[in-house]
mmCIF file as Biopython writes it, N, C-alpha, C and O atoms, coordinates in Angstrom:
data_model
#
loop_
_atom_site.group_PDB
_atom_site.id
_atom_site.type_symbol
_atom_site.label_atom_id
_atom_site.label_alt_id
_atom_site.label_comp_id
_atom_site.label_asym_id
_atom_site.label_entity_id
_atom_site.label_seq_id
_atom_site.pdbx_PDB_ins_code
_atom_site.Cartn_x
_atom_site.Cartn_y
_atom_site.Cartn_z
_atom_site.occupancy
_atom_site.B_iso_or_equiv
_atom_site.auth_seq_id
_atom_site.auth_asym_id
_atom_site.pdbx_PDB_model_num
ATOM 1   N N  . UNK A ? 1  ? -54.718 39.326 9.674  1.0 0.0 1  A 1 
ATOM 2   C CA . UNK A ? 1  ? -55.130 37.627 9.287  1.0 0.0 1  A 1 
ATOM 3   C C  . UNK A ? 1  ? -54.212 36.303 9.220  1.0 0.0 1  A 1 
ATOM 4   O O  . UNK A ? 1  ? -53.178 36.164 8.567  1.0 0.0 1  A 1 
ATOM 5   N N  . UNK A ? 2  ? -54.719 35.556 9.887  1.0 0.0 2  A 1 
ATOM 6   C CA . UNK A ? 2  ? -53.395 34.354 9.384  1.0 0.0 2  A 1 
ATOM 7   C C  . UNK A ? 2  ? -53.141 33.935 8.280  1.0 0.0 2  A 1 
ATOM 8   O O  . UNK A ? 2  ? -53.949 33.802 7.361  1.0 0.0 2  A 1 
ATOM 9   N N  . UNK A ? 3  ? -51.673 33.617 8.262  1.0 0.0 3  A 1 
ATOM 10  C CA . UNK A ? 3  ? -51.435 33.081 6.916  1.0 0.0 3  A 1 
ATOM 11  C C  . UNK A ? 3  ? -52.017 31.618 6.708  1.0 0.0 3  A 1 
ATOM 12  O O  . UNK A ? 3  ? -52.118 31.260 5.535  1.0 0.0 3  A 1 
ATOM 13  N N  . UNK A ? 4  ? -52.331 30.911 7.493  1.0 0.0 4  A 1 
ATOM 14  C CA . UNK A ? 4  ? -52.908 29.655 7.437  1.0 0.0 4  A 1 
ATOM 15  C C  . UNK A ? 4  ? -54.056 29.527 8.138  1.0 0.0 4  A 1 
ATOM 16  O O  . UNK A ? 4  ? -54.138 29.218 9.327  1.0 0.0 4  A 1 
ATOM 17  N N  . UNK A ? 5  ? -55.101 29.810 7.262  1.0 0.0 5  A 1 
ATOM 18  C CA . UNK A ? 5  ? -56.552 29.379 8.453  1.0 0.0 5  A 1 
ATOM 19  C C  . UNK A ? 5  ? -57.017 28.066 8.443  1.0 0.0 5  A 1 
ATOM 20  O O  . UNK A ? 5  ? -57.742 27.551 9.295  1.0 0.0 5  A 1 
ATOM 21  N N  . UNK A ? 6  ? -56.462 27.430 7.206  1.0 0.0 6  A 1 
ATOM 22  C CA . UNK A ? 6  ? -56.978 25.626 7.235  1.0 0.0 6  A 1 
ATOM 23  C C  . UNK A ? 6  ? -55.793 24.804 7.662  1.0 0.0 6  A 1 
ATOM 24  O O  . UNK A ? 6  ? -54.586 25.007 7.791  1.0 0.0 6  A 1 
ATOM 25  N N  . UNK A ? 7  ? -56.549 23.881 7.815  1.0 0.0 7  A 1 
ATOM 26  C CA . UNK A ? 7  ? -55.964 22.595 8.309  1.0 0.0 7  A 1 
ATOM 27  C C  . UNK A ? 7  ? -55.008 22.240 6.916  1.0 0.0 7  A 1 
ATOM 28  O O  . UNK A ? 7  ? -53.817 21.945 7.014  1.0 0.0 7  A 1 
ATOM 29  N N  . UNK A ? 8  ? -55.698 22.317 5.680  1.0 0.0 8  A 1 
ATOM 30  C CA . UNK A ? 8  ? -55.337 21.894 4.498  1.0 0.0 8  A 1 
ATOM 31  C C  . UNK A ? 8  ? -53.948 22.771 4.209  1.0 0.0 8  A 1 
ATOM 32  O O  . UNK A ? 8  ? -52.969 22.279 3.648  1.0 0.0 8  A 1 
ATOM 33  N N  . UNK A ? 9  ? -54.012 23.992 4.628  1.0 0.0 9  A 1 
ATOM 34  C CA . UNK A ? 9  ? -52.960 24.915 4.473  1.0 0.0 9  A 1 
ATOM 35  C C  . UNK A ? 9  ? -51.549 24.701 4.916  1.0 0.0 9  A 1 
ATOM 36  O O  . UNK A ? 9  ? -50.521 24.890 4.267  1.0 0.0 9  A 1 
ATOM 37  N N  . UNK A ? 10 ? -51.726 24.163 6.455  1.0 0.0 10 A 1 
ATOM 38  C CA . UNK A ? 10 ? -50.593 23.915 7.329  1.0 0.0 10 A 1 
ATOM 39  C C  . UNK A ? 10 ? -50.151 22.492 6.539  1.0 0.0 10 A 1 
ATOM 40  O O  . UNK A ? 10 ? -49.020 22.415 6.058  1.0 0.0 10 A 1 
ATOM 41  N N  . UNK A ? 11 ? -50.858 21.656 6.458  1.0 0.0 11 A 1 
ATOM 42  C CA . UNK A ? 11 ? -50.385 20.440 6.056  1.0 0.0 11 A 1 
ATOM 43  C C  . UNK A ? 11 ? -49.500 20.629 4.929  1.0 0.0 11 A 1 
ATOM 44  O O  . UNK A ? 11 ? -48.303 20.344 4.953  1.0 0.0 11 A 1 
ATOM 45  N N  . UNK A ? 12 ? -50.266 21.236 3.704  1.0 0.0 12 A 1 
ATOM 46  C CA . UNK A ? 12 ? -49.346 21.429 2.283  1.0 0.0 12 A 1 
ATOM 47  C C  . UNK A ? 12 ? -47.639 21.841 2.608  1.0 0.0 12 A 1 
ATOM 48  O O  . UNK A ? 12 ? -46.607 21.244 2.306  1.0 0.0 12 A 1 
ATOM 49  N N  . UNK A ? 13 ? -47.894 23.237 3.420  1.0 0.0 13 A 1 
ATOM 50  C CA . UNK A ? 13 ? -46.765 23.463 4.088  1.0 0.0 13 A 1 
ATOM 51  C C  . UNK A ? 13 ? -45.699 22.637 4.190  1.0 0.0 13 A 1 
ATOM 52  O O  . UNK A ? 13 ? -44.701 22.545 3.475  1.0 0.0 13 A 1 
ATOM 53  N N  . UNK A ? 14 ? -46.158 21.811 5.551  1.0 0.0 14 A 1 
ATOM 54  C CA . UNK A ? 14 ? -45.338 21.146 6.060  1.0 0.0 14 A 1 
ATOM 55  C C  . UNK A ? 14 ? -44.772 19.836 5.083  1.0 0.0 14 A 1 
ATOM 56  O O  . UNK A ? 14 ? -43.613 19.445 5.214  1.0 0.0 14 A 1 
ATOM 57  N N  . UNK A ? 15 ? -45.555 19.311 4.262  1.0 0.0 15 A 1 
ATOM 58  C CA . UNK A ? 15 ? -45.274 18.491 3.473  1.0 0.0 15 A 1 
ATOM 59  C C  . UNK A ? 15 ? -44.184 19.023 2.348  1.0 0.0 15 A 1 
ATOM 60  O O  . UNK A ? 15 ? -43.339 18.288 1.835  1.0 0.0 15 A 1 
ATOM 61  N N  . UNK A ? 16 ? -44.331 20.258 2.091  1.0 0.0 16 A 1 
ATOM 62  C CA . UNK A ? 16 ? -43.573 20.684 1.160  1.0 0.0 16 A 1 
ATOM 63  C C  . UNK A ? 16 ? -41.942 20.869 2.012  1.0 0.0 16 A 1 
ATOM 64  O O  . UNK A ? 16 ? -40.892 20.487 1.495  1.0 0.0 16 A 1 
ATOM 65  N N  . UNK A ? 17 ? -41.998 21.305 2.919  1.0 0.0 17 A 1 
ATOM 66  C CA . UNK A ? 17 ? -40.796 21.392 4.197  1.0 0.0 17 A 1 
ATOM 67  C C  . UNK A ? 17 ? -40.361 19.938 4.126  1.0 0.0 17 A 1 
ATOM 68  O O  . UNK A ? 17 ? -39.262 19.677 3.638  1.0 0.0 17 A 1 
ATOM 69  N N  . UNK A ? 18 ? -41.064 19.084 4.529  1.0 0.0 18 A 1 
ATOM 70  C CA . UNK A ? 18 ? -40.371 17.671 4.841  1.0 0.0 18 A 1 
ATOM 71  C C  . UNK A ? 18 ? -39.753 16.928 3.419  1.0 0.0 18 A 1 
ATOM 72  O O  . UNK A ? 18 ? -38.889 16.053 3.485  1.0 0.0 18 A 1 
ATOM 73  N N  . UNK A ? 19 ? -40.234 17.330 2.351  1.0 0.0 19 A 1 
ATOM 74  C CA . UNK A ? 19 ? -39.874 16.841 1.095  1.0 0.0 19 A 1 
ATOM 75  C C  . UNK A ? 19 ? -38.471 16.710 0.952  1.0 0.0 19 A 1 
ATOM 76  O O  . UNK A ? 19 ? -37.836 15.818 0.388  1.0 0.0 19 A 1 
ATOM 77  N N  . UNK A ? 20 ? -38.130 17.587 1.463  1.0 0.0 20 A 1 
ATOM 78  C CA . UNK A ? 20 ? -36.403 18.119 1.380  1.0 0.0 20 A 1 
ATOM 79  C C  . UNK A ? 20 ? -35.407 17.103 1.770  1.0 0.0 20 A 1 
ATOM 80  O O  . UNK A ? 20 ? -34.214 17.020 1.481  1.0 0.0 20 A 1 
ATOM 81  N N  . UNK A ? 21 ? -36.216 16.299 2.542  1.0 0.0 21 A 1 
ATOM 82  C CA . UNK A ? 21 ? -35.576 15.323 3.773  1.0 0.0 21 A 1 
ATOM 83  C C  . UNK A ? 21 ? -35.790 14.307 3.669  1.0 0.0 21 A 1 
ATOM 84  O O  . UNK A ? 21 ? -34.875 13.491 3.778  1.0 0.0 21 A 1 
ATOM 85  N N  . UNK A ? 22 ? -37.255 13.853 3.382  1.0 0.0 22 A 1 
ATOM 86  C CA . UNK A ? 22 ? -37.732 12.216 3.703  1.0 0.0 22 A 1 
ATOM 87  C C  . UNK A ? 22 ? -38.656 12.072 2.271  1.0 0.0 22 A 1 
ATOM 88  O O  . UNK A ? 22 ? -39.564 12.847 1.971  1.0 0.0 22 A 1 
ATOM 89  N N  . UNK A ? 23 ? -38.243 10.981 1.514  1.0 0.0 23 A 1 
ATOM 90  C CA . UNK A ? 23 ? -38.910 10.851 0.324  1.0 0.0 23 A 1 
ATOM 91  C C  . UNK A ? 23 ? -40.399 10.082 0.913  1.0 0.0 23 A 1 
ATOM 92  O O  . UNK A ? 23 ? -41.485 10.384 0.419  1.0 0.0 23 A 1 
ATOM 93  N N  . UNK A ? 24 ? -40.270 9.068  2.020  1.0 0.0 24 A 1 
ATOM 94  C CA . UNK A ? 24 ? -41.356 8.256  2.291  1.0 0.0 24 A 1 
ATOM 95  C C  . UNK A ? 24 ? -41.931 9.486  3.645  1.0 0.0 24 A 1 
ATOM 96  O O  . UNK A ? 24 ? -41.270 10.242 4.357  1.0 0.0 24 A 1 
ATOM 97  N N  . UNK A ? 25 ? -42.893 9.324  3.590  1.0 0.0 25 A 1 
ATOM 98  C CA . UNK A ? 25 ? -43.931 9.986  4.662  1.0 0.0 25 A 1 
ATOM 99  C C  . UNK A ? 25 ? -45.225 9.847  5.027  1.0 0.0 25 A 1 
ATOM 100 O O  . UNK A ? 25 ? -45.975 10.257 4.141  1.0 0.0 25 A 1 
ATOM 101 N N  . UNK A ? 26 ? -45.743 9.462  5.912  1.0 0.0 26 A 1 
ATOM 102 C CA . UNK A ? 26 ? -47.553 9.741  5.995  1.0 0.0 26 A 1 
ATOM 103 C C  . UNK A ? 26 ? -47.998 10.429 6.804  1.0 0.0 26 A 1 
ATOM 104 O O  . UNK A ? 26 ? -47.400 10.371 7.879  1.0 0.0 26 A 1 
ATOM 105 N N  . UNK A ? 27 ? -48.882 11.132 6.755  1.0 0.0 27 A 1 
ATOM 106 C CA . UNK A ? 27 ? -49.240 11.987 7.645  1.0 0.0 27 A 1 
ATOM 107 C C  . UNK A ? 27 ? -50.074 11.471 9.178  1.0 0.0 27 A 1 
ATOM 108 O O  . UNK A ? 27 ? -51.297 11.357 9.097  1.0 0.0 27 A 1 
ATOM 109 N N  . UNK A ? 28 ? -49.469 11.200 10.404 1.0 0.0 28 A 1 
ATOM 110 C CA . UNK A ? 28 ? -50.186 11.258 11.113 1.0 0.0 28 A 1 
ATOM 111 C C  . UNK A ? 28 ? -50.795 11.995 12.059 1.0 0.0 28 A 1 
ATOM 112 O O  . UNK A ? 28 ? -51.536 11.350 12.801 1.0 0.0 28 A 1 
ATOM 113 N N  . UNK A ? 29 ? -50.706 13.185 12.267 1.0 0.0 29 A 1 
ATOM 114 C CA . UNK A ? 29 ? -51.932 14.162 12.717 1.0 0.0 29 A 1 
ATOM 115 C C  . UNK A ? 29 ? -51.244 15.680 12.613 1.0 0.0 29 A 1 
ATOM 116 O O  . UNK A ? 29 ? -50.040 15.933 12.569 1.0 0.0 29 A 1 
ATOM 117 N N  . UNK A ? 30 ? -52.156 16.442 12.592 1.0 0.0 30 A 1 
ATOM 118 C CA . UNK A ? 30 ? -52.146 17.709 12.495 1.0 0.0 30 A 1 
ATOM 119 C C  . UNK A ? 30 ? -53.203 18.427 13.594 1.0 0.0 30 A 1 
ATOM 120 O O  . UNK A ? 30 ? -54.365 18.059 13.766 1.0 0.0 30 A 1 
ATOM 121 N N  . UNK A ? 31 ? -52.473 19.639 14.364 1.0 0.0 31 A 1 
ATOM 122 C CA . UNK A ? 31 ? -53.330 20.643 14.880 1.0 0.0 31 A 1 
ATOM 123 C C  . UNK A ? 31 ? -52.915 21.781 15.319 1.0 0.0 31 A 1 
ATOM 124 O O  . UNK A ? 31 ? -51.686 21.787 15.392 1.0 0.0 31 A 1 
ATOM 125 N N  . UNK A ? 32 ? -53.361 22.677 15.621 1.0 0.0 32 A 1 
ATOM 126 C CA . UNK A ? 32 ? -53.368 23.919 16.044 1.0 0.0 32 A 1 
ATOM 127 C C  . UNK A ? 32 ? -53.366 24.080 17.432 1.0 0.0 32 A 1 
ATOM 128 O O  . UNK A ? 32 ? -54.205 23.495 18.117 1.0 0.0 32 A 1 
ATOM 129 N N  . UNK A ? 33 ? -52.292 24.999 18.054 1.0 0.0 33 A 1 
ATOM 130 C CA . UNK A ? 33 ? -52.176 24.920 19.234 1.0 0.0 33 A 1 
ATOM 131 C C  . UNK A ? 33 ? -51.146 26.387 19.486 1.0 0.0 33 A 1 
ATOM 132 O O  . UNK A ? 33 ? -50.099 26.642 18.890 1.0 0.0 33 A 1 
ATOM 133 N N  . UNK A ? 34 ? -51.691 27.045 20.343 1.0 0.0 34 A 1 
ATOM 134 C CA . UNK A ? 34 ? -51.041 28.160 21.115 1.0 0.0 34 A 1 
ATOM 135 C C  . UNK A ? 34 ? -50.555 29.155 19.655 1.0 0.0 34 A 1 
ATOM 136 O O  . UNK A ? 34 ? -49.510 29.805 19.694 1.0 0.0 34 A 1 
ATOM 137 N N  . UNK A ? 35 ? -51.166 29.157 18.815 1.0 0.0 35 A 1 
ATOM 138 C CA . UNK A ? 35 ? -50.805 30.174 17.573 1.0 0.0 35 A 1 
ATOM 139 C C  . UNK A ? 35 ? -49.897 29.591 16.668 1.0 0.0 35 A 1 
ATOM 140 O O  . UNK A ? 35 ? -49.112 30.258 15.993 1.0 0.0 35 A 1 
ATOM 141 N N  . UNK A ? 36 ? -50.001 28.141 16.630 1.0 0.0 36 A 1 
ATOM 142 C CA . UNK A ? 36 ? -48.842 27.414 15.460 1.0 0.0 36 A 1 
ATOM 143 C C  . UNK A ? 36 ? -49.999 26.092 15.284 1.0 0.0 36 A 1 
ATOM 144 O O  . UNK A ? 36 ? -51.024 25.634 15.789 1.0 0.0 36 A 1 
ATOM 145 N N  . UNK A ? 37 ? -49.312 25.935 14.518 1.0 0.0 37 A 1 
ATOM 146 C CA . UNK A ? 37 ? -49.836 24.216 13.856 1.0 0.0 37 A 1 
ATOM 147 C C  . UNK A ? 37 ? -48.903 23.404 13.463 1.0 0.0 37 A 1 
ATOM 148 O O  . UNK A ? 37 ? -48.048 23.559 12.591 1.0 0.0 37 A 1 
ATOM 149 N N  . UNK A ? 38 ? -49.158 22.353 14.294 1.0 0.0 38 A 1 
ATOM 150 C CA . UNK A ? 38 ? -48.260 21.362 14.716 1.0 0.0 38 A 1 
ATOM 151 C C  . UNK A ? 38 ? -48.686 19.866 13.627 1.0 0.0 38 A 1 
ATOM 152 O O  . UNK A ? 38 ? -49.683 19.145 13.615 1.0 0.0 38 A 1 
ATOM 153 N N  . UNK A ? 39 ? -47.537 19.859 12.875 1.0 0.0 39 A 1 
ATOM 154 C CA . UNK A ? 39 ? -47.957 18.481 12.006 1.0 0.0 39 A 1 
ATOM 155 C C  . UNK A ? 39 ? -47.118 17.315 12.226 1.0 0.0 39 A 1 
ATOM 156 O O  . UNK A ? 39 ? -46.025 17.628 12.697 1.0 0.0 39 A 1 
ATOM 157 N N  . UNK A ? 40 ? -47.230 16.461 12.095 1.0 0.0 40 A 1 
ATOM 158 C CA . UNK A ? 40 ? -46.798 15.198 12.370 1.0 0.0 40 A 1 
ATOM 159 C C  . UNK A ? 40 ? -46.730 14.197 11.533 1.0 0.0 40 A 1 
ATOM 160 O O  . UNK A ? 40 ? -47.752 13.679 11.083 1.0 0.0 40 A 1 
ATOM 161 N N  . UNK A ? 41 ? -45.455 13.775 11.200 1.0 0.0 41 A 1 
ATOM 162 C CA . UNK A ? 41 ? -45.527 12.686 9.907  1.0 0.0 41 A 1 
ATOM 163 C C  . UNK A ? 41 ? -44.649 11.445 10.323 1.0 0.0 41 A 1 
ATOM 164 O O  . UNK A ? 41 ? -43.687 11.593 11.077 1.0 0.0 41 A 1 
ATOM 165 N N  . UNK A ? 42 ? -45.025 10.152 9.782  1.0 0.0 42 A 1 
ATOM 166 C CA . UNK A ? 42 ? -44.523 9.317  10.118 1.0 0.0 42 A 1 
ATOM 167 C C  . UNK A ? 42 ? -43.285 8.817  9.103  1.0 0.0 42 A 1 
ATOM 168 O O  . UNK A ? 42 ? -43.560 8.379  7.985  1.0 0.0 42 A 1 
ATOM 169 N N  . UNK A ? 43 ? -42.138 8.899  9.494  1.0 0.0 43 A 1 
ATOM 170 C CA . UNK A ? 43 ? -41.164 8.418  8.175  1.0 0.0 43 A 1 
ATOM 171 C C  . UNK A ? 43 ? -40.361 7.614  8.409  1.0 0.0 43 A 1 
ATOM 172 O O  . UNK A ? 43 ? -39.321 7.573  7.751  1.0 0.0 43 A 1 
ATOM 173 N N  . UNK A ? 44 ? -40.660 6.596  9.589  1.0 0.0 44 A 1 
ATOM 174 C CA . UNK A ? 44 ? -40.379 5.174  9.337  1.0 0.0 44 A 1 
ATOM 175 C C  . UNK A ? 44 ? -41.094 4.365  8.613  1.0 0.0 44 A 1 
ATOM 176 O O  . UNK A ? 44 ? -42.321 4.267  8.630  1.0 0.0 44 A 1 
ATOM 177 N N  . UNK A ? 45 ? -40.166 3.635  7.814  1.0 0.0 45 A 1 
ATOM 178 C CA . UNK A ? 45 ? -40.732 2.423  6.667  1.0 0.0 45 A 1 
ATOM 179 C C  . UNK A ? 45 ? -40.938 1.187  7.737  1.0 0.0 45 A 1 
ATOM 180 O O  . UNK A ? 45 ? -42.105 0.796  7.780  1.0 0.0 45 A 1 
ATOM 181 N N  . UNK A ? 46 ? -40.175 0.616  8.460  1.0 0.0 46 A 1 
ATOM 182 C CA . UNK A ? 46 ? -40.338 -0.371 9.478  1.0 0.0 46 A 1 
ATOM 183 C C  . UNK A ? 46 ? -41.077 -0.387 10.714 1.0 0.0 46 A 1 
ATOM 184 O O  . UNK A ? 46 ? -42.009 -1.157 10.945 1.0 0.0 46 A 1 
ATOM 185 N N  . UNK A ? 47 ? -40.547 0.655  11.651 1.0 0.0 47 A 1 
ATOM 186 C CA . UNK A ? 47 ? -40.984 0.844  12.820 1.0 0.0 47 A 1 
ATOM 187 C C  . UNK A ? 47 ? -41.339 2.726  13.001 1.0 0.0 47 A 1 
ATOM 188 O O  . UNK A ? 47 ? -40.607 3.501  12.385 1.0 0.0 47 A 1 
ATOM 189 N N  . UNK A ? 48 ? -42.196 3.140  13.653 1.0 0.0 48 A 1 
ATOM 190 C CA . UNK A ? 48 ? -42.766 4.704  13.356 1.0 0.0 48 A 1 
ATOM 191 C C  . UNK A ? 48 ? -41.445 5.163  13.905 1.0 0.0 48 A 1 
ATOM 192 O O  . UNK A ? 48 ? -40.803 4.666  14.831 1.0 0.0 48 A 1 
ATOM 193 N N  . UNK A ? 49 ? -41.114 6.389  13.026 1.0 0.0 49 A 1 
ATOM 194 C CA . UNK A ? 49 ? -40.592 7.474  13.607 1.0 0.0 49 A 1 
ATOM 195 C C  . UNK A ? 49 ? -41.380 8.530  12.836 1.0 0.0 49 A 1 
ATOM 196 O O  . UNK A ? 49 ? -41.847 8.635  11.702 1.0 0.0 49 A 1 
ATOM 197 N N  . UNK A ? 50 ? -41.314 9.420  14.178 1.0 0.0 50 A 1 
ATOM 198 C CA . UNK A ? 50 ? -42.280 10.624 14.112 1.0 0.0 50 A 1 
ATOM 199 C C  . UNK A ? 50 ? -41.406 12.166 14.061 1.0 0.0 50 A 1 
ATOM 200 O O  . UNK A ? 50 ? -40.732 12.533 15.023 1.0 0.0 50 A 1 
ATOM 201 N N  . UNK A ? 51 ? -41.517 12.863 12.977 1.0 0.0 51 A 1 
ATOM 202 C CA . UNK A ? 51 ? -41.064 14.212 12.569 1.0 0.0 51 A 1 
ATOM 203 C C  . UNK A ? 51 ? -42.414 15.263 13.281 1.0 0.0 51 A 1 
ATOM 204 O O  . UNK A ? 51 ? -43.572 14.876 13.126 1.0 0.0 51 A 1 
ATOM 205 N N  . UNK A ? 52 ? -42.216 16.201 13.826 1.0 0.0 52 A 1 
ATOM 206 C CA . UNK A ? 52 ? -42.891 17.040 13.879 1.0 0.0 52 A 1 
ATOM 207 C C  . UNK A ? 52 ? -42.589 18.474 13.507 1.0 0.0 52 A 1 
ATOM 208 O O  . UNK A ? 52 ? -41.601 19.026 13.993 1.0 0.0 52 A 1 
ATOM 209 N N  . UNK A ? 53 ? -43.337 19.060 12.728 1.0 0.0 53 A 1 
ATOM 210 C CA . UNK A ? 53 ? -43.067 20.489 12.233 1.0 0.0 53 A 1 
ATOM 211 C C  . UNK A ? 53 ? -44.235 21.580 12.648 1.0 0.0 53 A 1 
ATOM 212 O O  . UNK A ? 53 ? -45.459 21.585 12.517 1.0 0.0 53 A 1 
ATOM 213 N N  . UNK A ? 54 ? -43.313 22.468 13.192 1.0 0.0 54 A 1 
ATOM 214 C CA . UNK A ? 54 ? -44.373 23.759 13.984 1.0 0.0 54 A 1 
ATOM 215 C C  . UNK A ? 54 ? -43.961 25.093 12.840 1.0 0.0 54 A 1 
ATOM 216 O O  . UNK A ? 54 ? -42.911 25.611 12.461 1.0 0.0 54 A 1 
ATOM 217 N N  . UNK A ? 55 ? -45.350 25.279 12.575 1.0 0.0 55 A 1 
ATOM 218 C CA . UNK A ? 55 ? -45.499 26.628 11.428 1.0 0.0 55 A 1 
ATOM 219 C C  . UNK A ? 55 ? -46.372 27.509 12.242 1.0 0.0 55 A 1 
ATOM 220 O O  . UNK A ? 55 ? -47.445 27.234 12.778 1.0 0.0 55 A 1 
ATOM 221 N N  . UNK A ? 56 ? -45.658 28.698 12.230 1.0 0.0 56 A 1 
ATOM 222 C CA . UNK A ? 56 ? -46.247 30.045 12.509 1.0 0.0 56 A 1 
ATOM 223 C C  . UNK A ? 56 ? -47.743 30.409 12.104 1.0 0.0 56 A 1 
ATOM 224 O O  . UNK A ? 56 ? -47.894 30.861 10.969 1.0 0.0 56 A 1 
ATOM 225 N N  . UNK A ? 57 ? -49.104 30.228 13.088 1.0 0.0 57 A 1 
ATOM 226 C CA . UNK A ? 57 ? -50.358 30.822 12.326 1.0 0.0 57 A 1 
ATOM 227 C C  . UNK A ? 57 ? -49.949 31.995 11.406 1.0 0.0 57 A 1 
ATOM 228 O O  . UNK A ? 57 ? -50.217 32.017 10.205 1.0 0.0 57 A 1 
ATOM 229 N N  . UNK A ? 58 ? -49.428 32.752 11.917 1.0 0.0 58 A 1 
ATOM 230 C CA . UNK A ? 58 ? -49.736 34.195 11.330 1.0 0.0 58 A 1 
ATOM 231 C C  . UNK A ? 58 ? -48.693 34.748 10.039 1.0 0.0 58 A 1 
ATOM 232 O O  . UNK A ? 58 ? -49.022 35.630 9.245  1.0 0.0 58 A 1 
ATOM 233 N N  . UNK A ? 59 ? -47.279 33.968 10.025 1.0 0.0 59 A 1 
ATOM 234 C CA . UNK A ? 59 ? -46.249 34.124 8.932  1.0 0.0 59 A 1 
ATOM 235 C C  . UNK A ? 59 ? -46.642 32.928 8.481  1.0 0.0 59 A 1 
ATOM 236 O O  . UNK A ? 59 ? -46.906 33.243 7.321  1.0 0.0 59 A 1 
ATOM 237 N N  . UNK A ? 60 ? -46.852 31.882 8.548  1.0 0.0 60 A 1 
ATOM 238 C CA . UNK A ? 60 ? -46.918 30.665 7.736  1.0 0.0 60 A 1 
ATOM 239 C C  . UNK A ? 60 ? -45.310 29.951 7.473  1.0 0.0 60 A 1 
ATOM 240 O O  . UNK A ? 60 ? -44.988 29.075 6.670  1.0 0.0 60 A 1 
ATOM 241 N N  . UNK A ? 61 ? -44.489 30.682 8.460  1.0 0.0 61 A 1 
ATOM 242 C CA . UNK A ? 61 ? -43.110 30.023 8.338  1.0 0.0 61 A 1 
ATOM 243 C C  . UNK A ? 61 ? -42.956 29.005 8.909  1.0 0.0 61 A 1 
ATOM 244 O O  . UNK A ? 61 ? -43.824 28.905 9.776  1.0 0.0 61 A 1 
ATOM 245 N N  . UNK A ? 62 ? -42.076 27.882 8.887  1.0 0.0 62 A 1 
ATOM 246 C CA . UNK A ? 62 ? -41.559 26.804 10.011 1.0 0.0 62 A 1 
ATOM 247 C C  . UNK A ? 62 ? -40.808 27.443 10.864 1.0 0.0 62 A 1 
ATOM 248 O O  . UNK A ? 62 ? -39.848 28.099 10.459 1.0 0.0 62 A 1 
ATOM 249 N N  . UNK A ? 63 ? -41.088 27.367 12.048 1.0 0.0 63 A 1 
ATOM 250 C CA . UNK A ? 63 ? -40.436 27.687 12.846 1.0 0.0 63 A 1 
ATOM 251 C C  . UNK A ? 63 ? -39.748 26.579 14.139 1.0 0.0 63 A 1 
ATOM 252 O O  . UNK A ? 63 ? -39.284 27.005 15.197 1.0 0.0 63 A 1 
ATOM 253 N N  . UNK A ? 64 ? -39.804 25.398 13.829 1.0 0.0 64 A 1 
ATOM 254 C CA . UNK A ? 64 ? -39.325 24.059 14.774 1.0 0.0 64 A 1 
ATOM 255 C C  . UNK A ? 64 ? -39.546 23.252 13.859 1.0 0.0 64 A 1 
ATOM 256 O O  . UNK A ? 64 ? -40.413 23.415 12.999 1.0 0.0 64 A 1 
ATOM 257 N N  . UNK A ? 65 ? -38.636 22.100 13.956 1.0 0.0 65 A 1 
ATOM 258 C CA . UNK A ? 65 ? -38.586 20.798 13.083 1.0 0.0 65 A 1 
ATOM 259 C C  . UNK A ? 65 ? -38.025 19.924 14.186 1.0 0.0 65 A 1 
ATOM 260 O O  . UNK A ? 65 ? -36.993 20.387 14.673 1.0 0.0 65 A 1 
ATOM 261 N N  . UNK A ? 66 ? -38.354 19.019 14.596 1.0 0.0 66 A 1 
ATOM 262 C CA . UNK A ? 66 ? -38.030 17.788 15.531 1.0 0.0 66 A 1 
ATOM 263 C C  . UNK A ? 66 ? -38.459 16.795 15.036 1.0 0.0 66 A 1 
ATOM 264 O O  . UNK A ? 66 ? -39.568 16.345 14.746 1.0 0.0 66 A 1 
ATOM 265 N N  . UNK A ? 67 ? -36.764 16.292 14.927 1.0 0.0 67 A 1 
ATOM 266 C CA . UNK A ? 67 ? -36.860 14.876 13.881 1.0 0.0 67 A 1 
ATOM 267 C C  . UNK A ? 67 ? -36.518 13.602 14.852 1.0 0.0 67 A 1 
ATOM 268 O O  . UNK A ? 67 ? -36.397 13.887 16.043 1.0 0.0 67 A 1 
ATOM 269 N N  . UNK A ? 68 ? -36.388 12.542 14.565 1.0 0.0 68 A 1 
ATOM 270 C CA . UNK A ? 68 ? -36.116 11.551 15.777 1.0 0.0 68 A 1 
ATOM 271 C C  . UNK A ? 68 ? -34.588 11.384 15.591 1.0 0.0 68 A 1 
ATOM 272 O O  . UNK A ? 68 ? -34.096 11.377 14.463 1.0 0.0 68 A 1 
ATOM 273 N N  . UNK A ? 69 ? -33.935 11.265 16.580 1.0 0.0 69 A 1 
ATOM 274 C CA . UNK A ? 69 ? -32.404 11.147 16.855 1.0 0.0 69 A 1 
ATOM 275 C C  . UNK A ? 69 ? -31.979 9.460  16.277 1.0 0.0 69 A 1 
ATOM 276 O O  . UNK A ? 69 ? -32.172 8.354  16.783 1.0 0.0 69 A 1 
ATOM 277 N N  . UNK A ? 70 ? -31.332 9.897  15.006 1.0 0.0 70 A 1 
ATOM 278 C CA . UNK A ? 70 ? -30.491 8.659  14.721 1.0 0.0 70 A 1 
ATOM 279 C C  . UNK A ? 70 ? -29.258 8.210  14.963 1.0 0.0 70 A 1 
ATOM 280 O O  . UNK A ? 70 ? -28.581 7.507  14.212 1.0 0.0 70 A 1 
ATOM 281 N N  . UNK A ? 71 ? -28.862 8.773  16.414 1.0 0.0 71 A 1 
ATOM 282 C CA . UNK A ? 71 ? -27.798 8.173  16.730 1.0 0.0 71 A 1 
ATOM 283 C C  . UNK A ? 71 ? -27.706 7.086  17.421 1.0 0.0 71 A 1 
ATOM 284 O O  . UNK A ? 71 ? -26.601 6.600  17.661 1.0 0.0 71 A 1 
#
C-alpha cells in the first residue's frame, strides 16, 4: 500500500519539507506520475520562481528537490 494515497498527503509532506527553506510559498500544482508525487510551489515574491519536490509514492520520502538557479 502506498504511503501517500491522496493529493493532500503529498502536498502536506512537500509543504513541510519546503518550509525549512522558504517562508513564502504558494502551491502551484501537484500531480502523480510514474510512482511519485510531483508538487510545485511558486516561491517568487515579485516574479514566478518554481520549486519542484518529488515524493516517492510508496515510501513517502522526498527523493528530489529542484530549485531555481539563483546565480
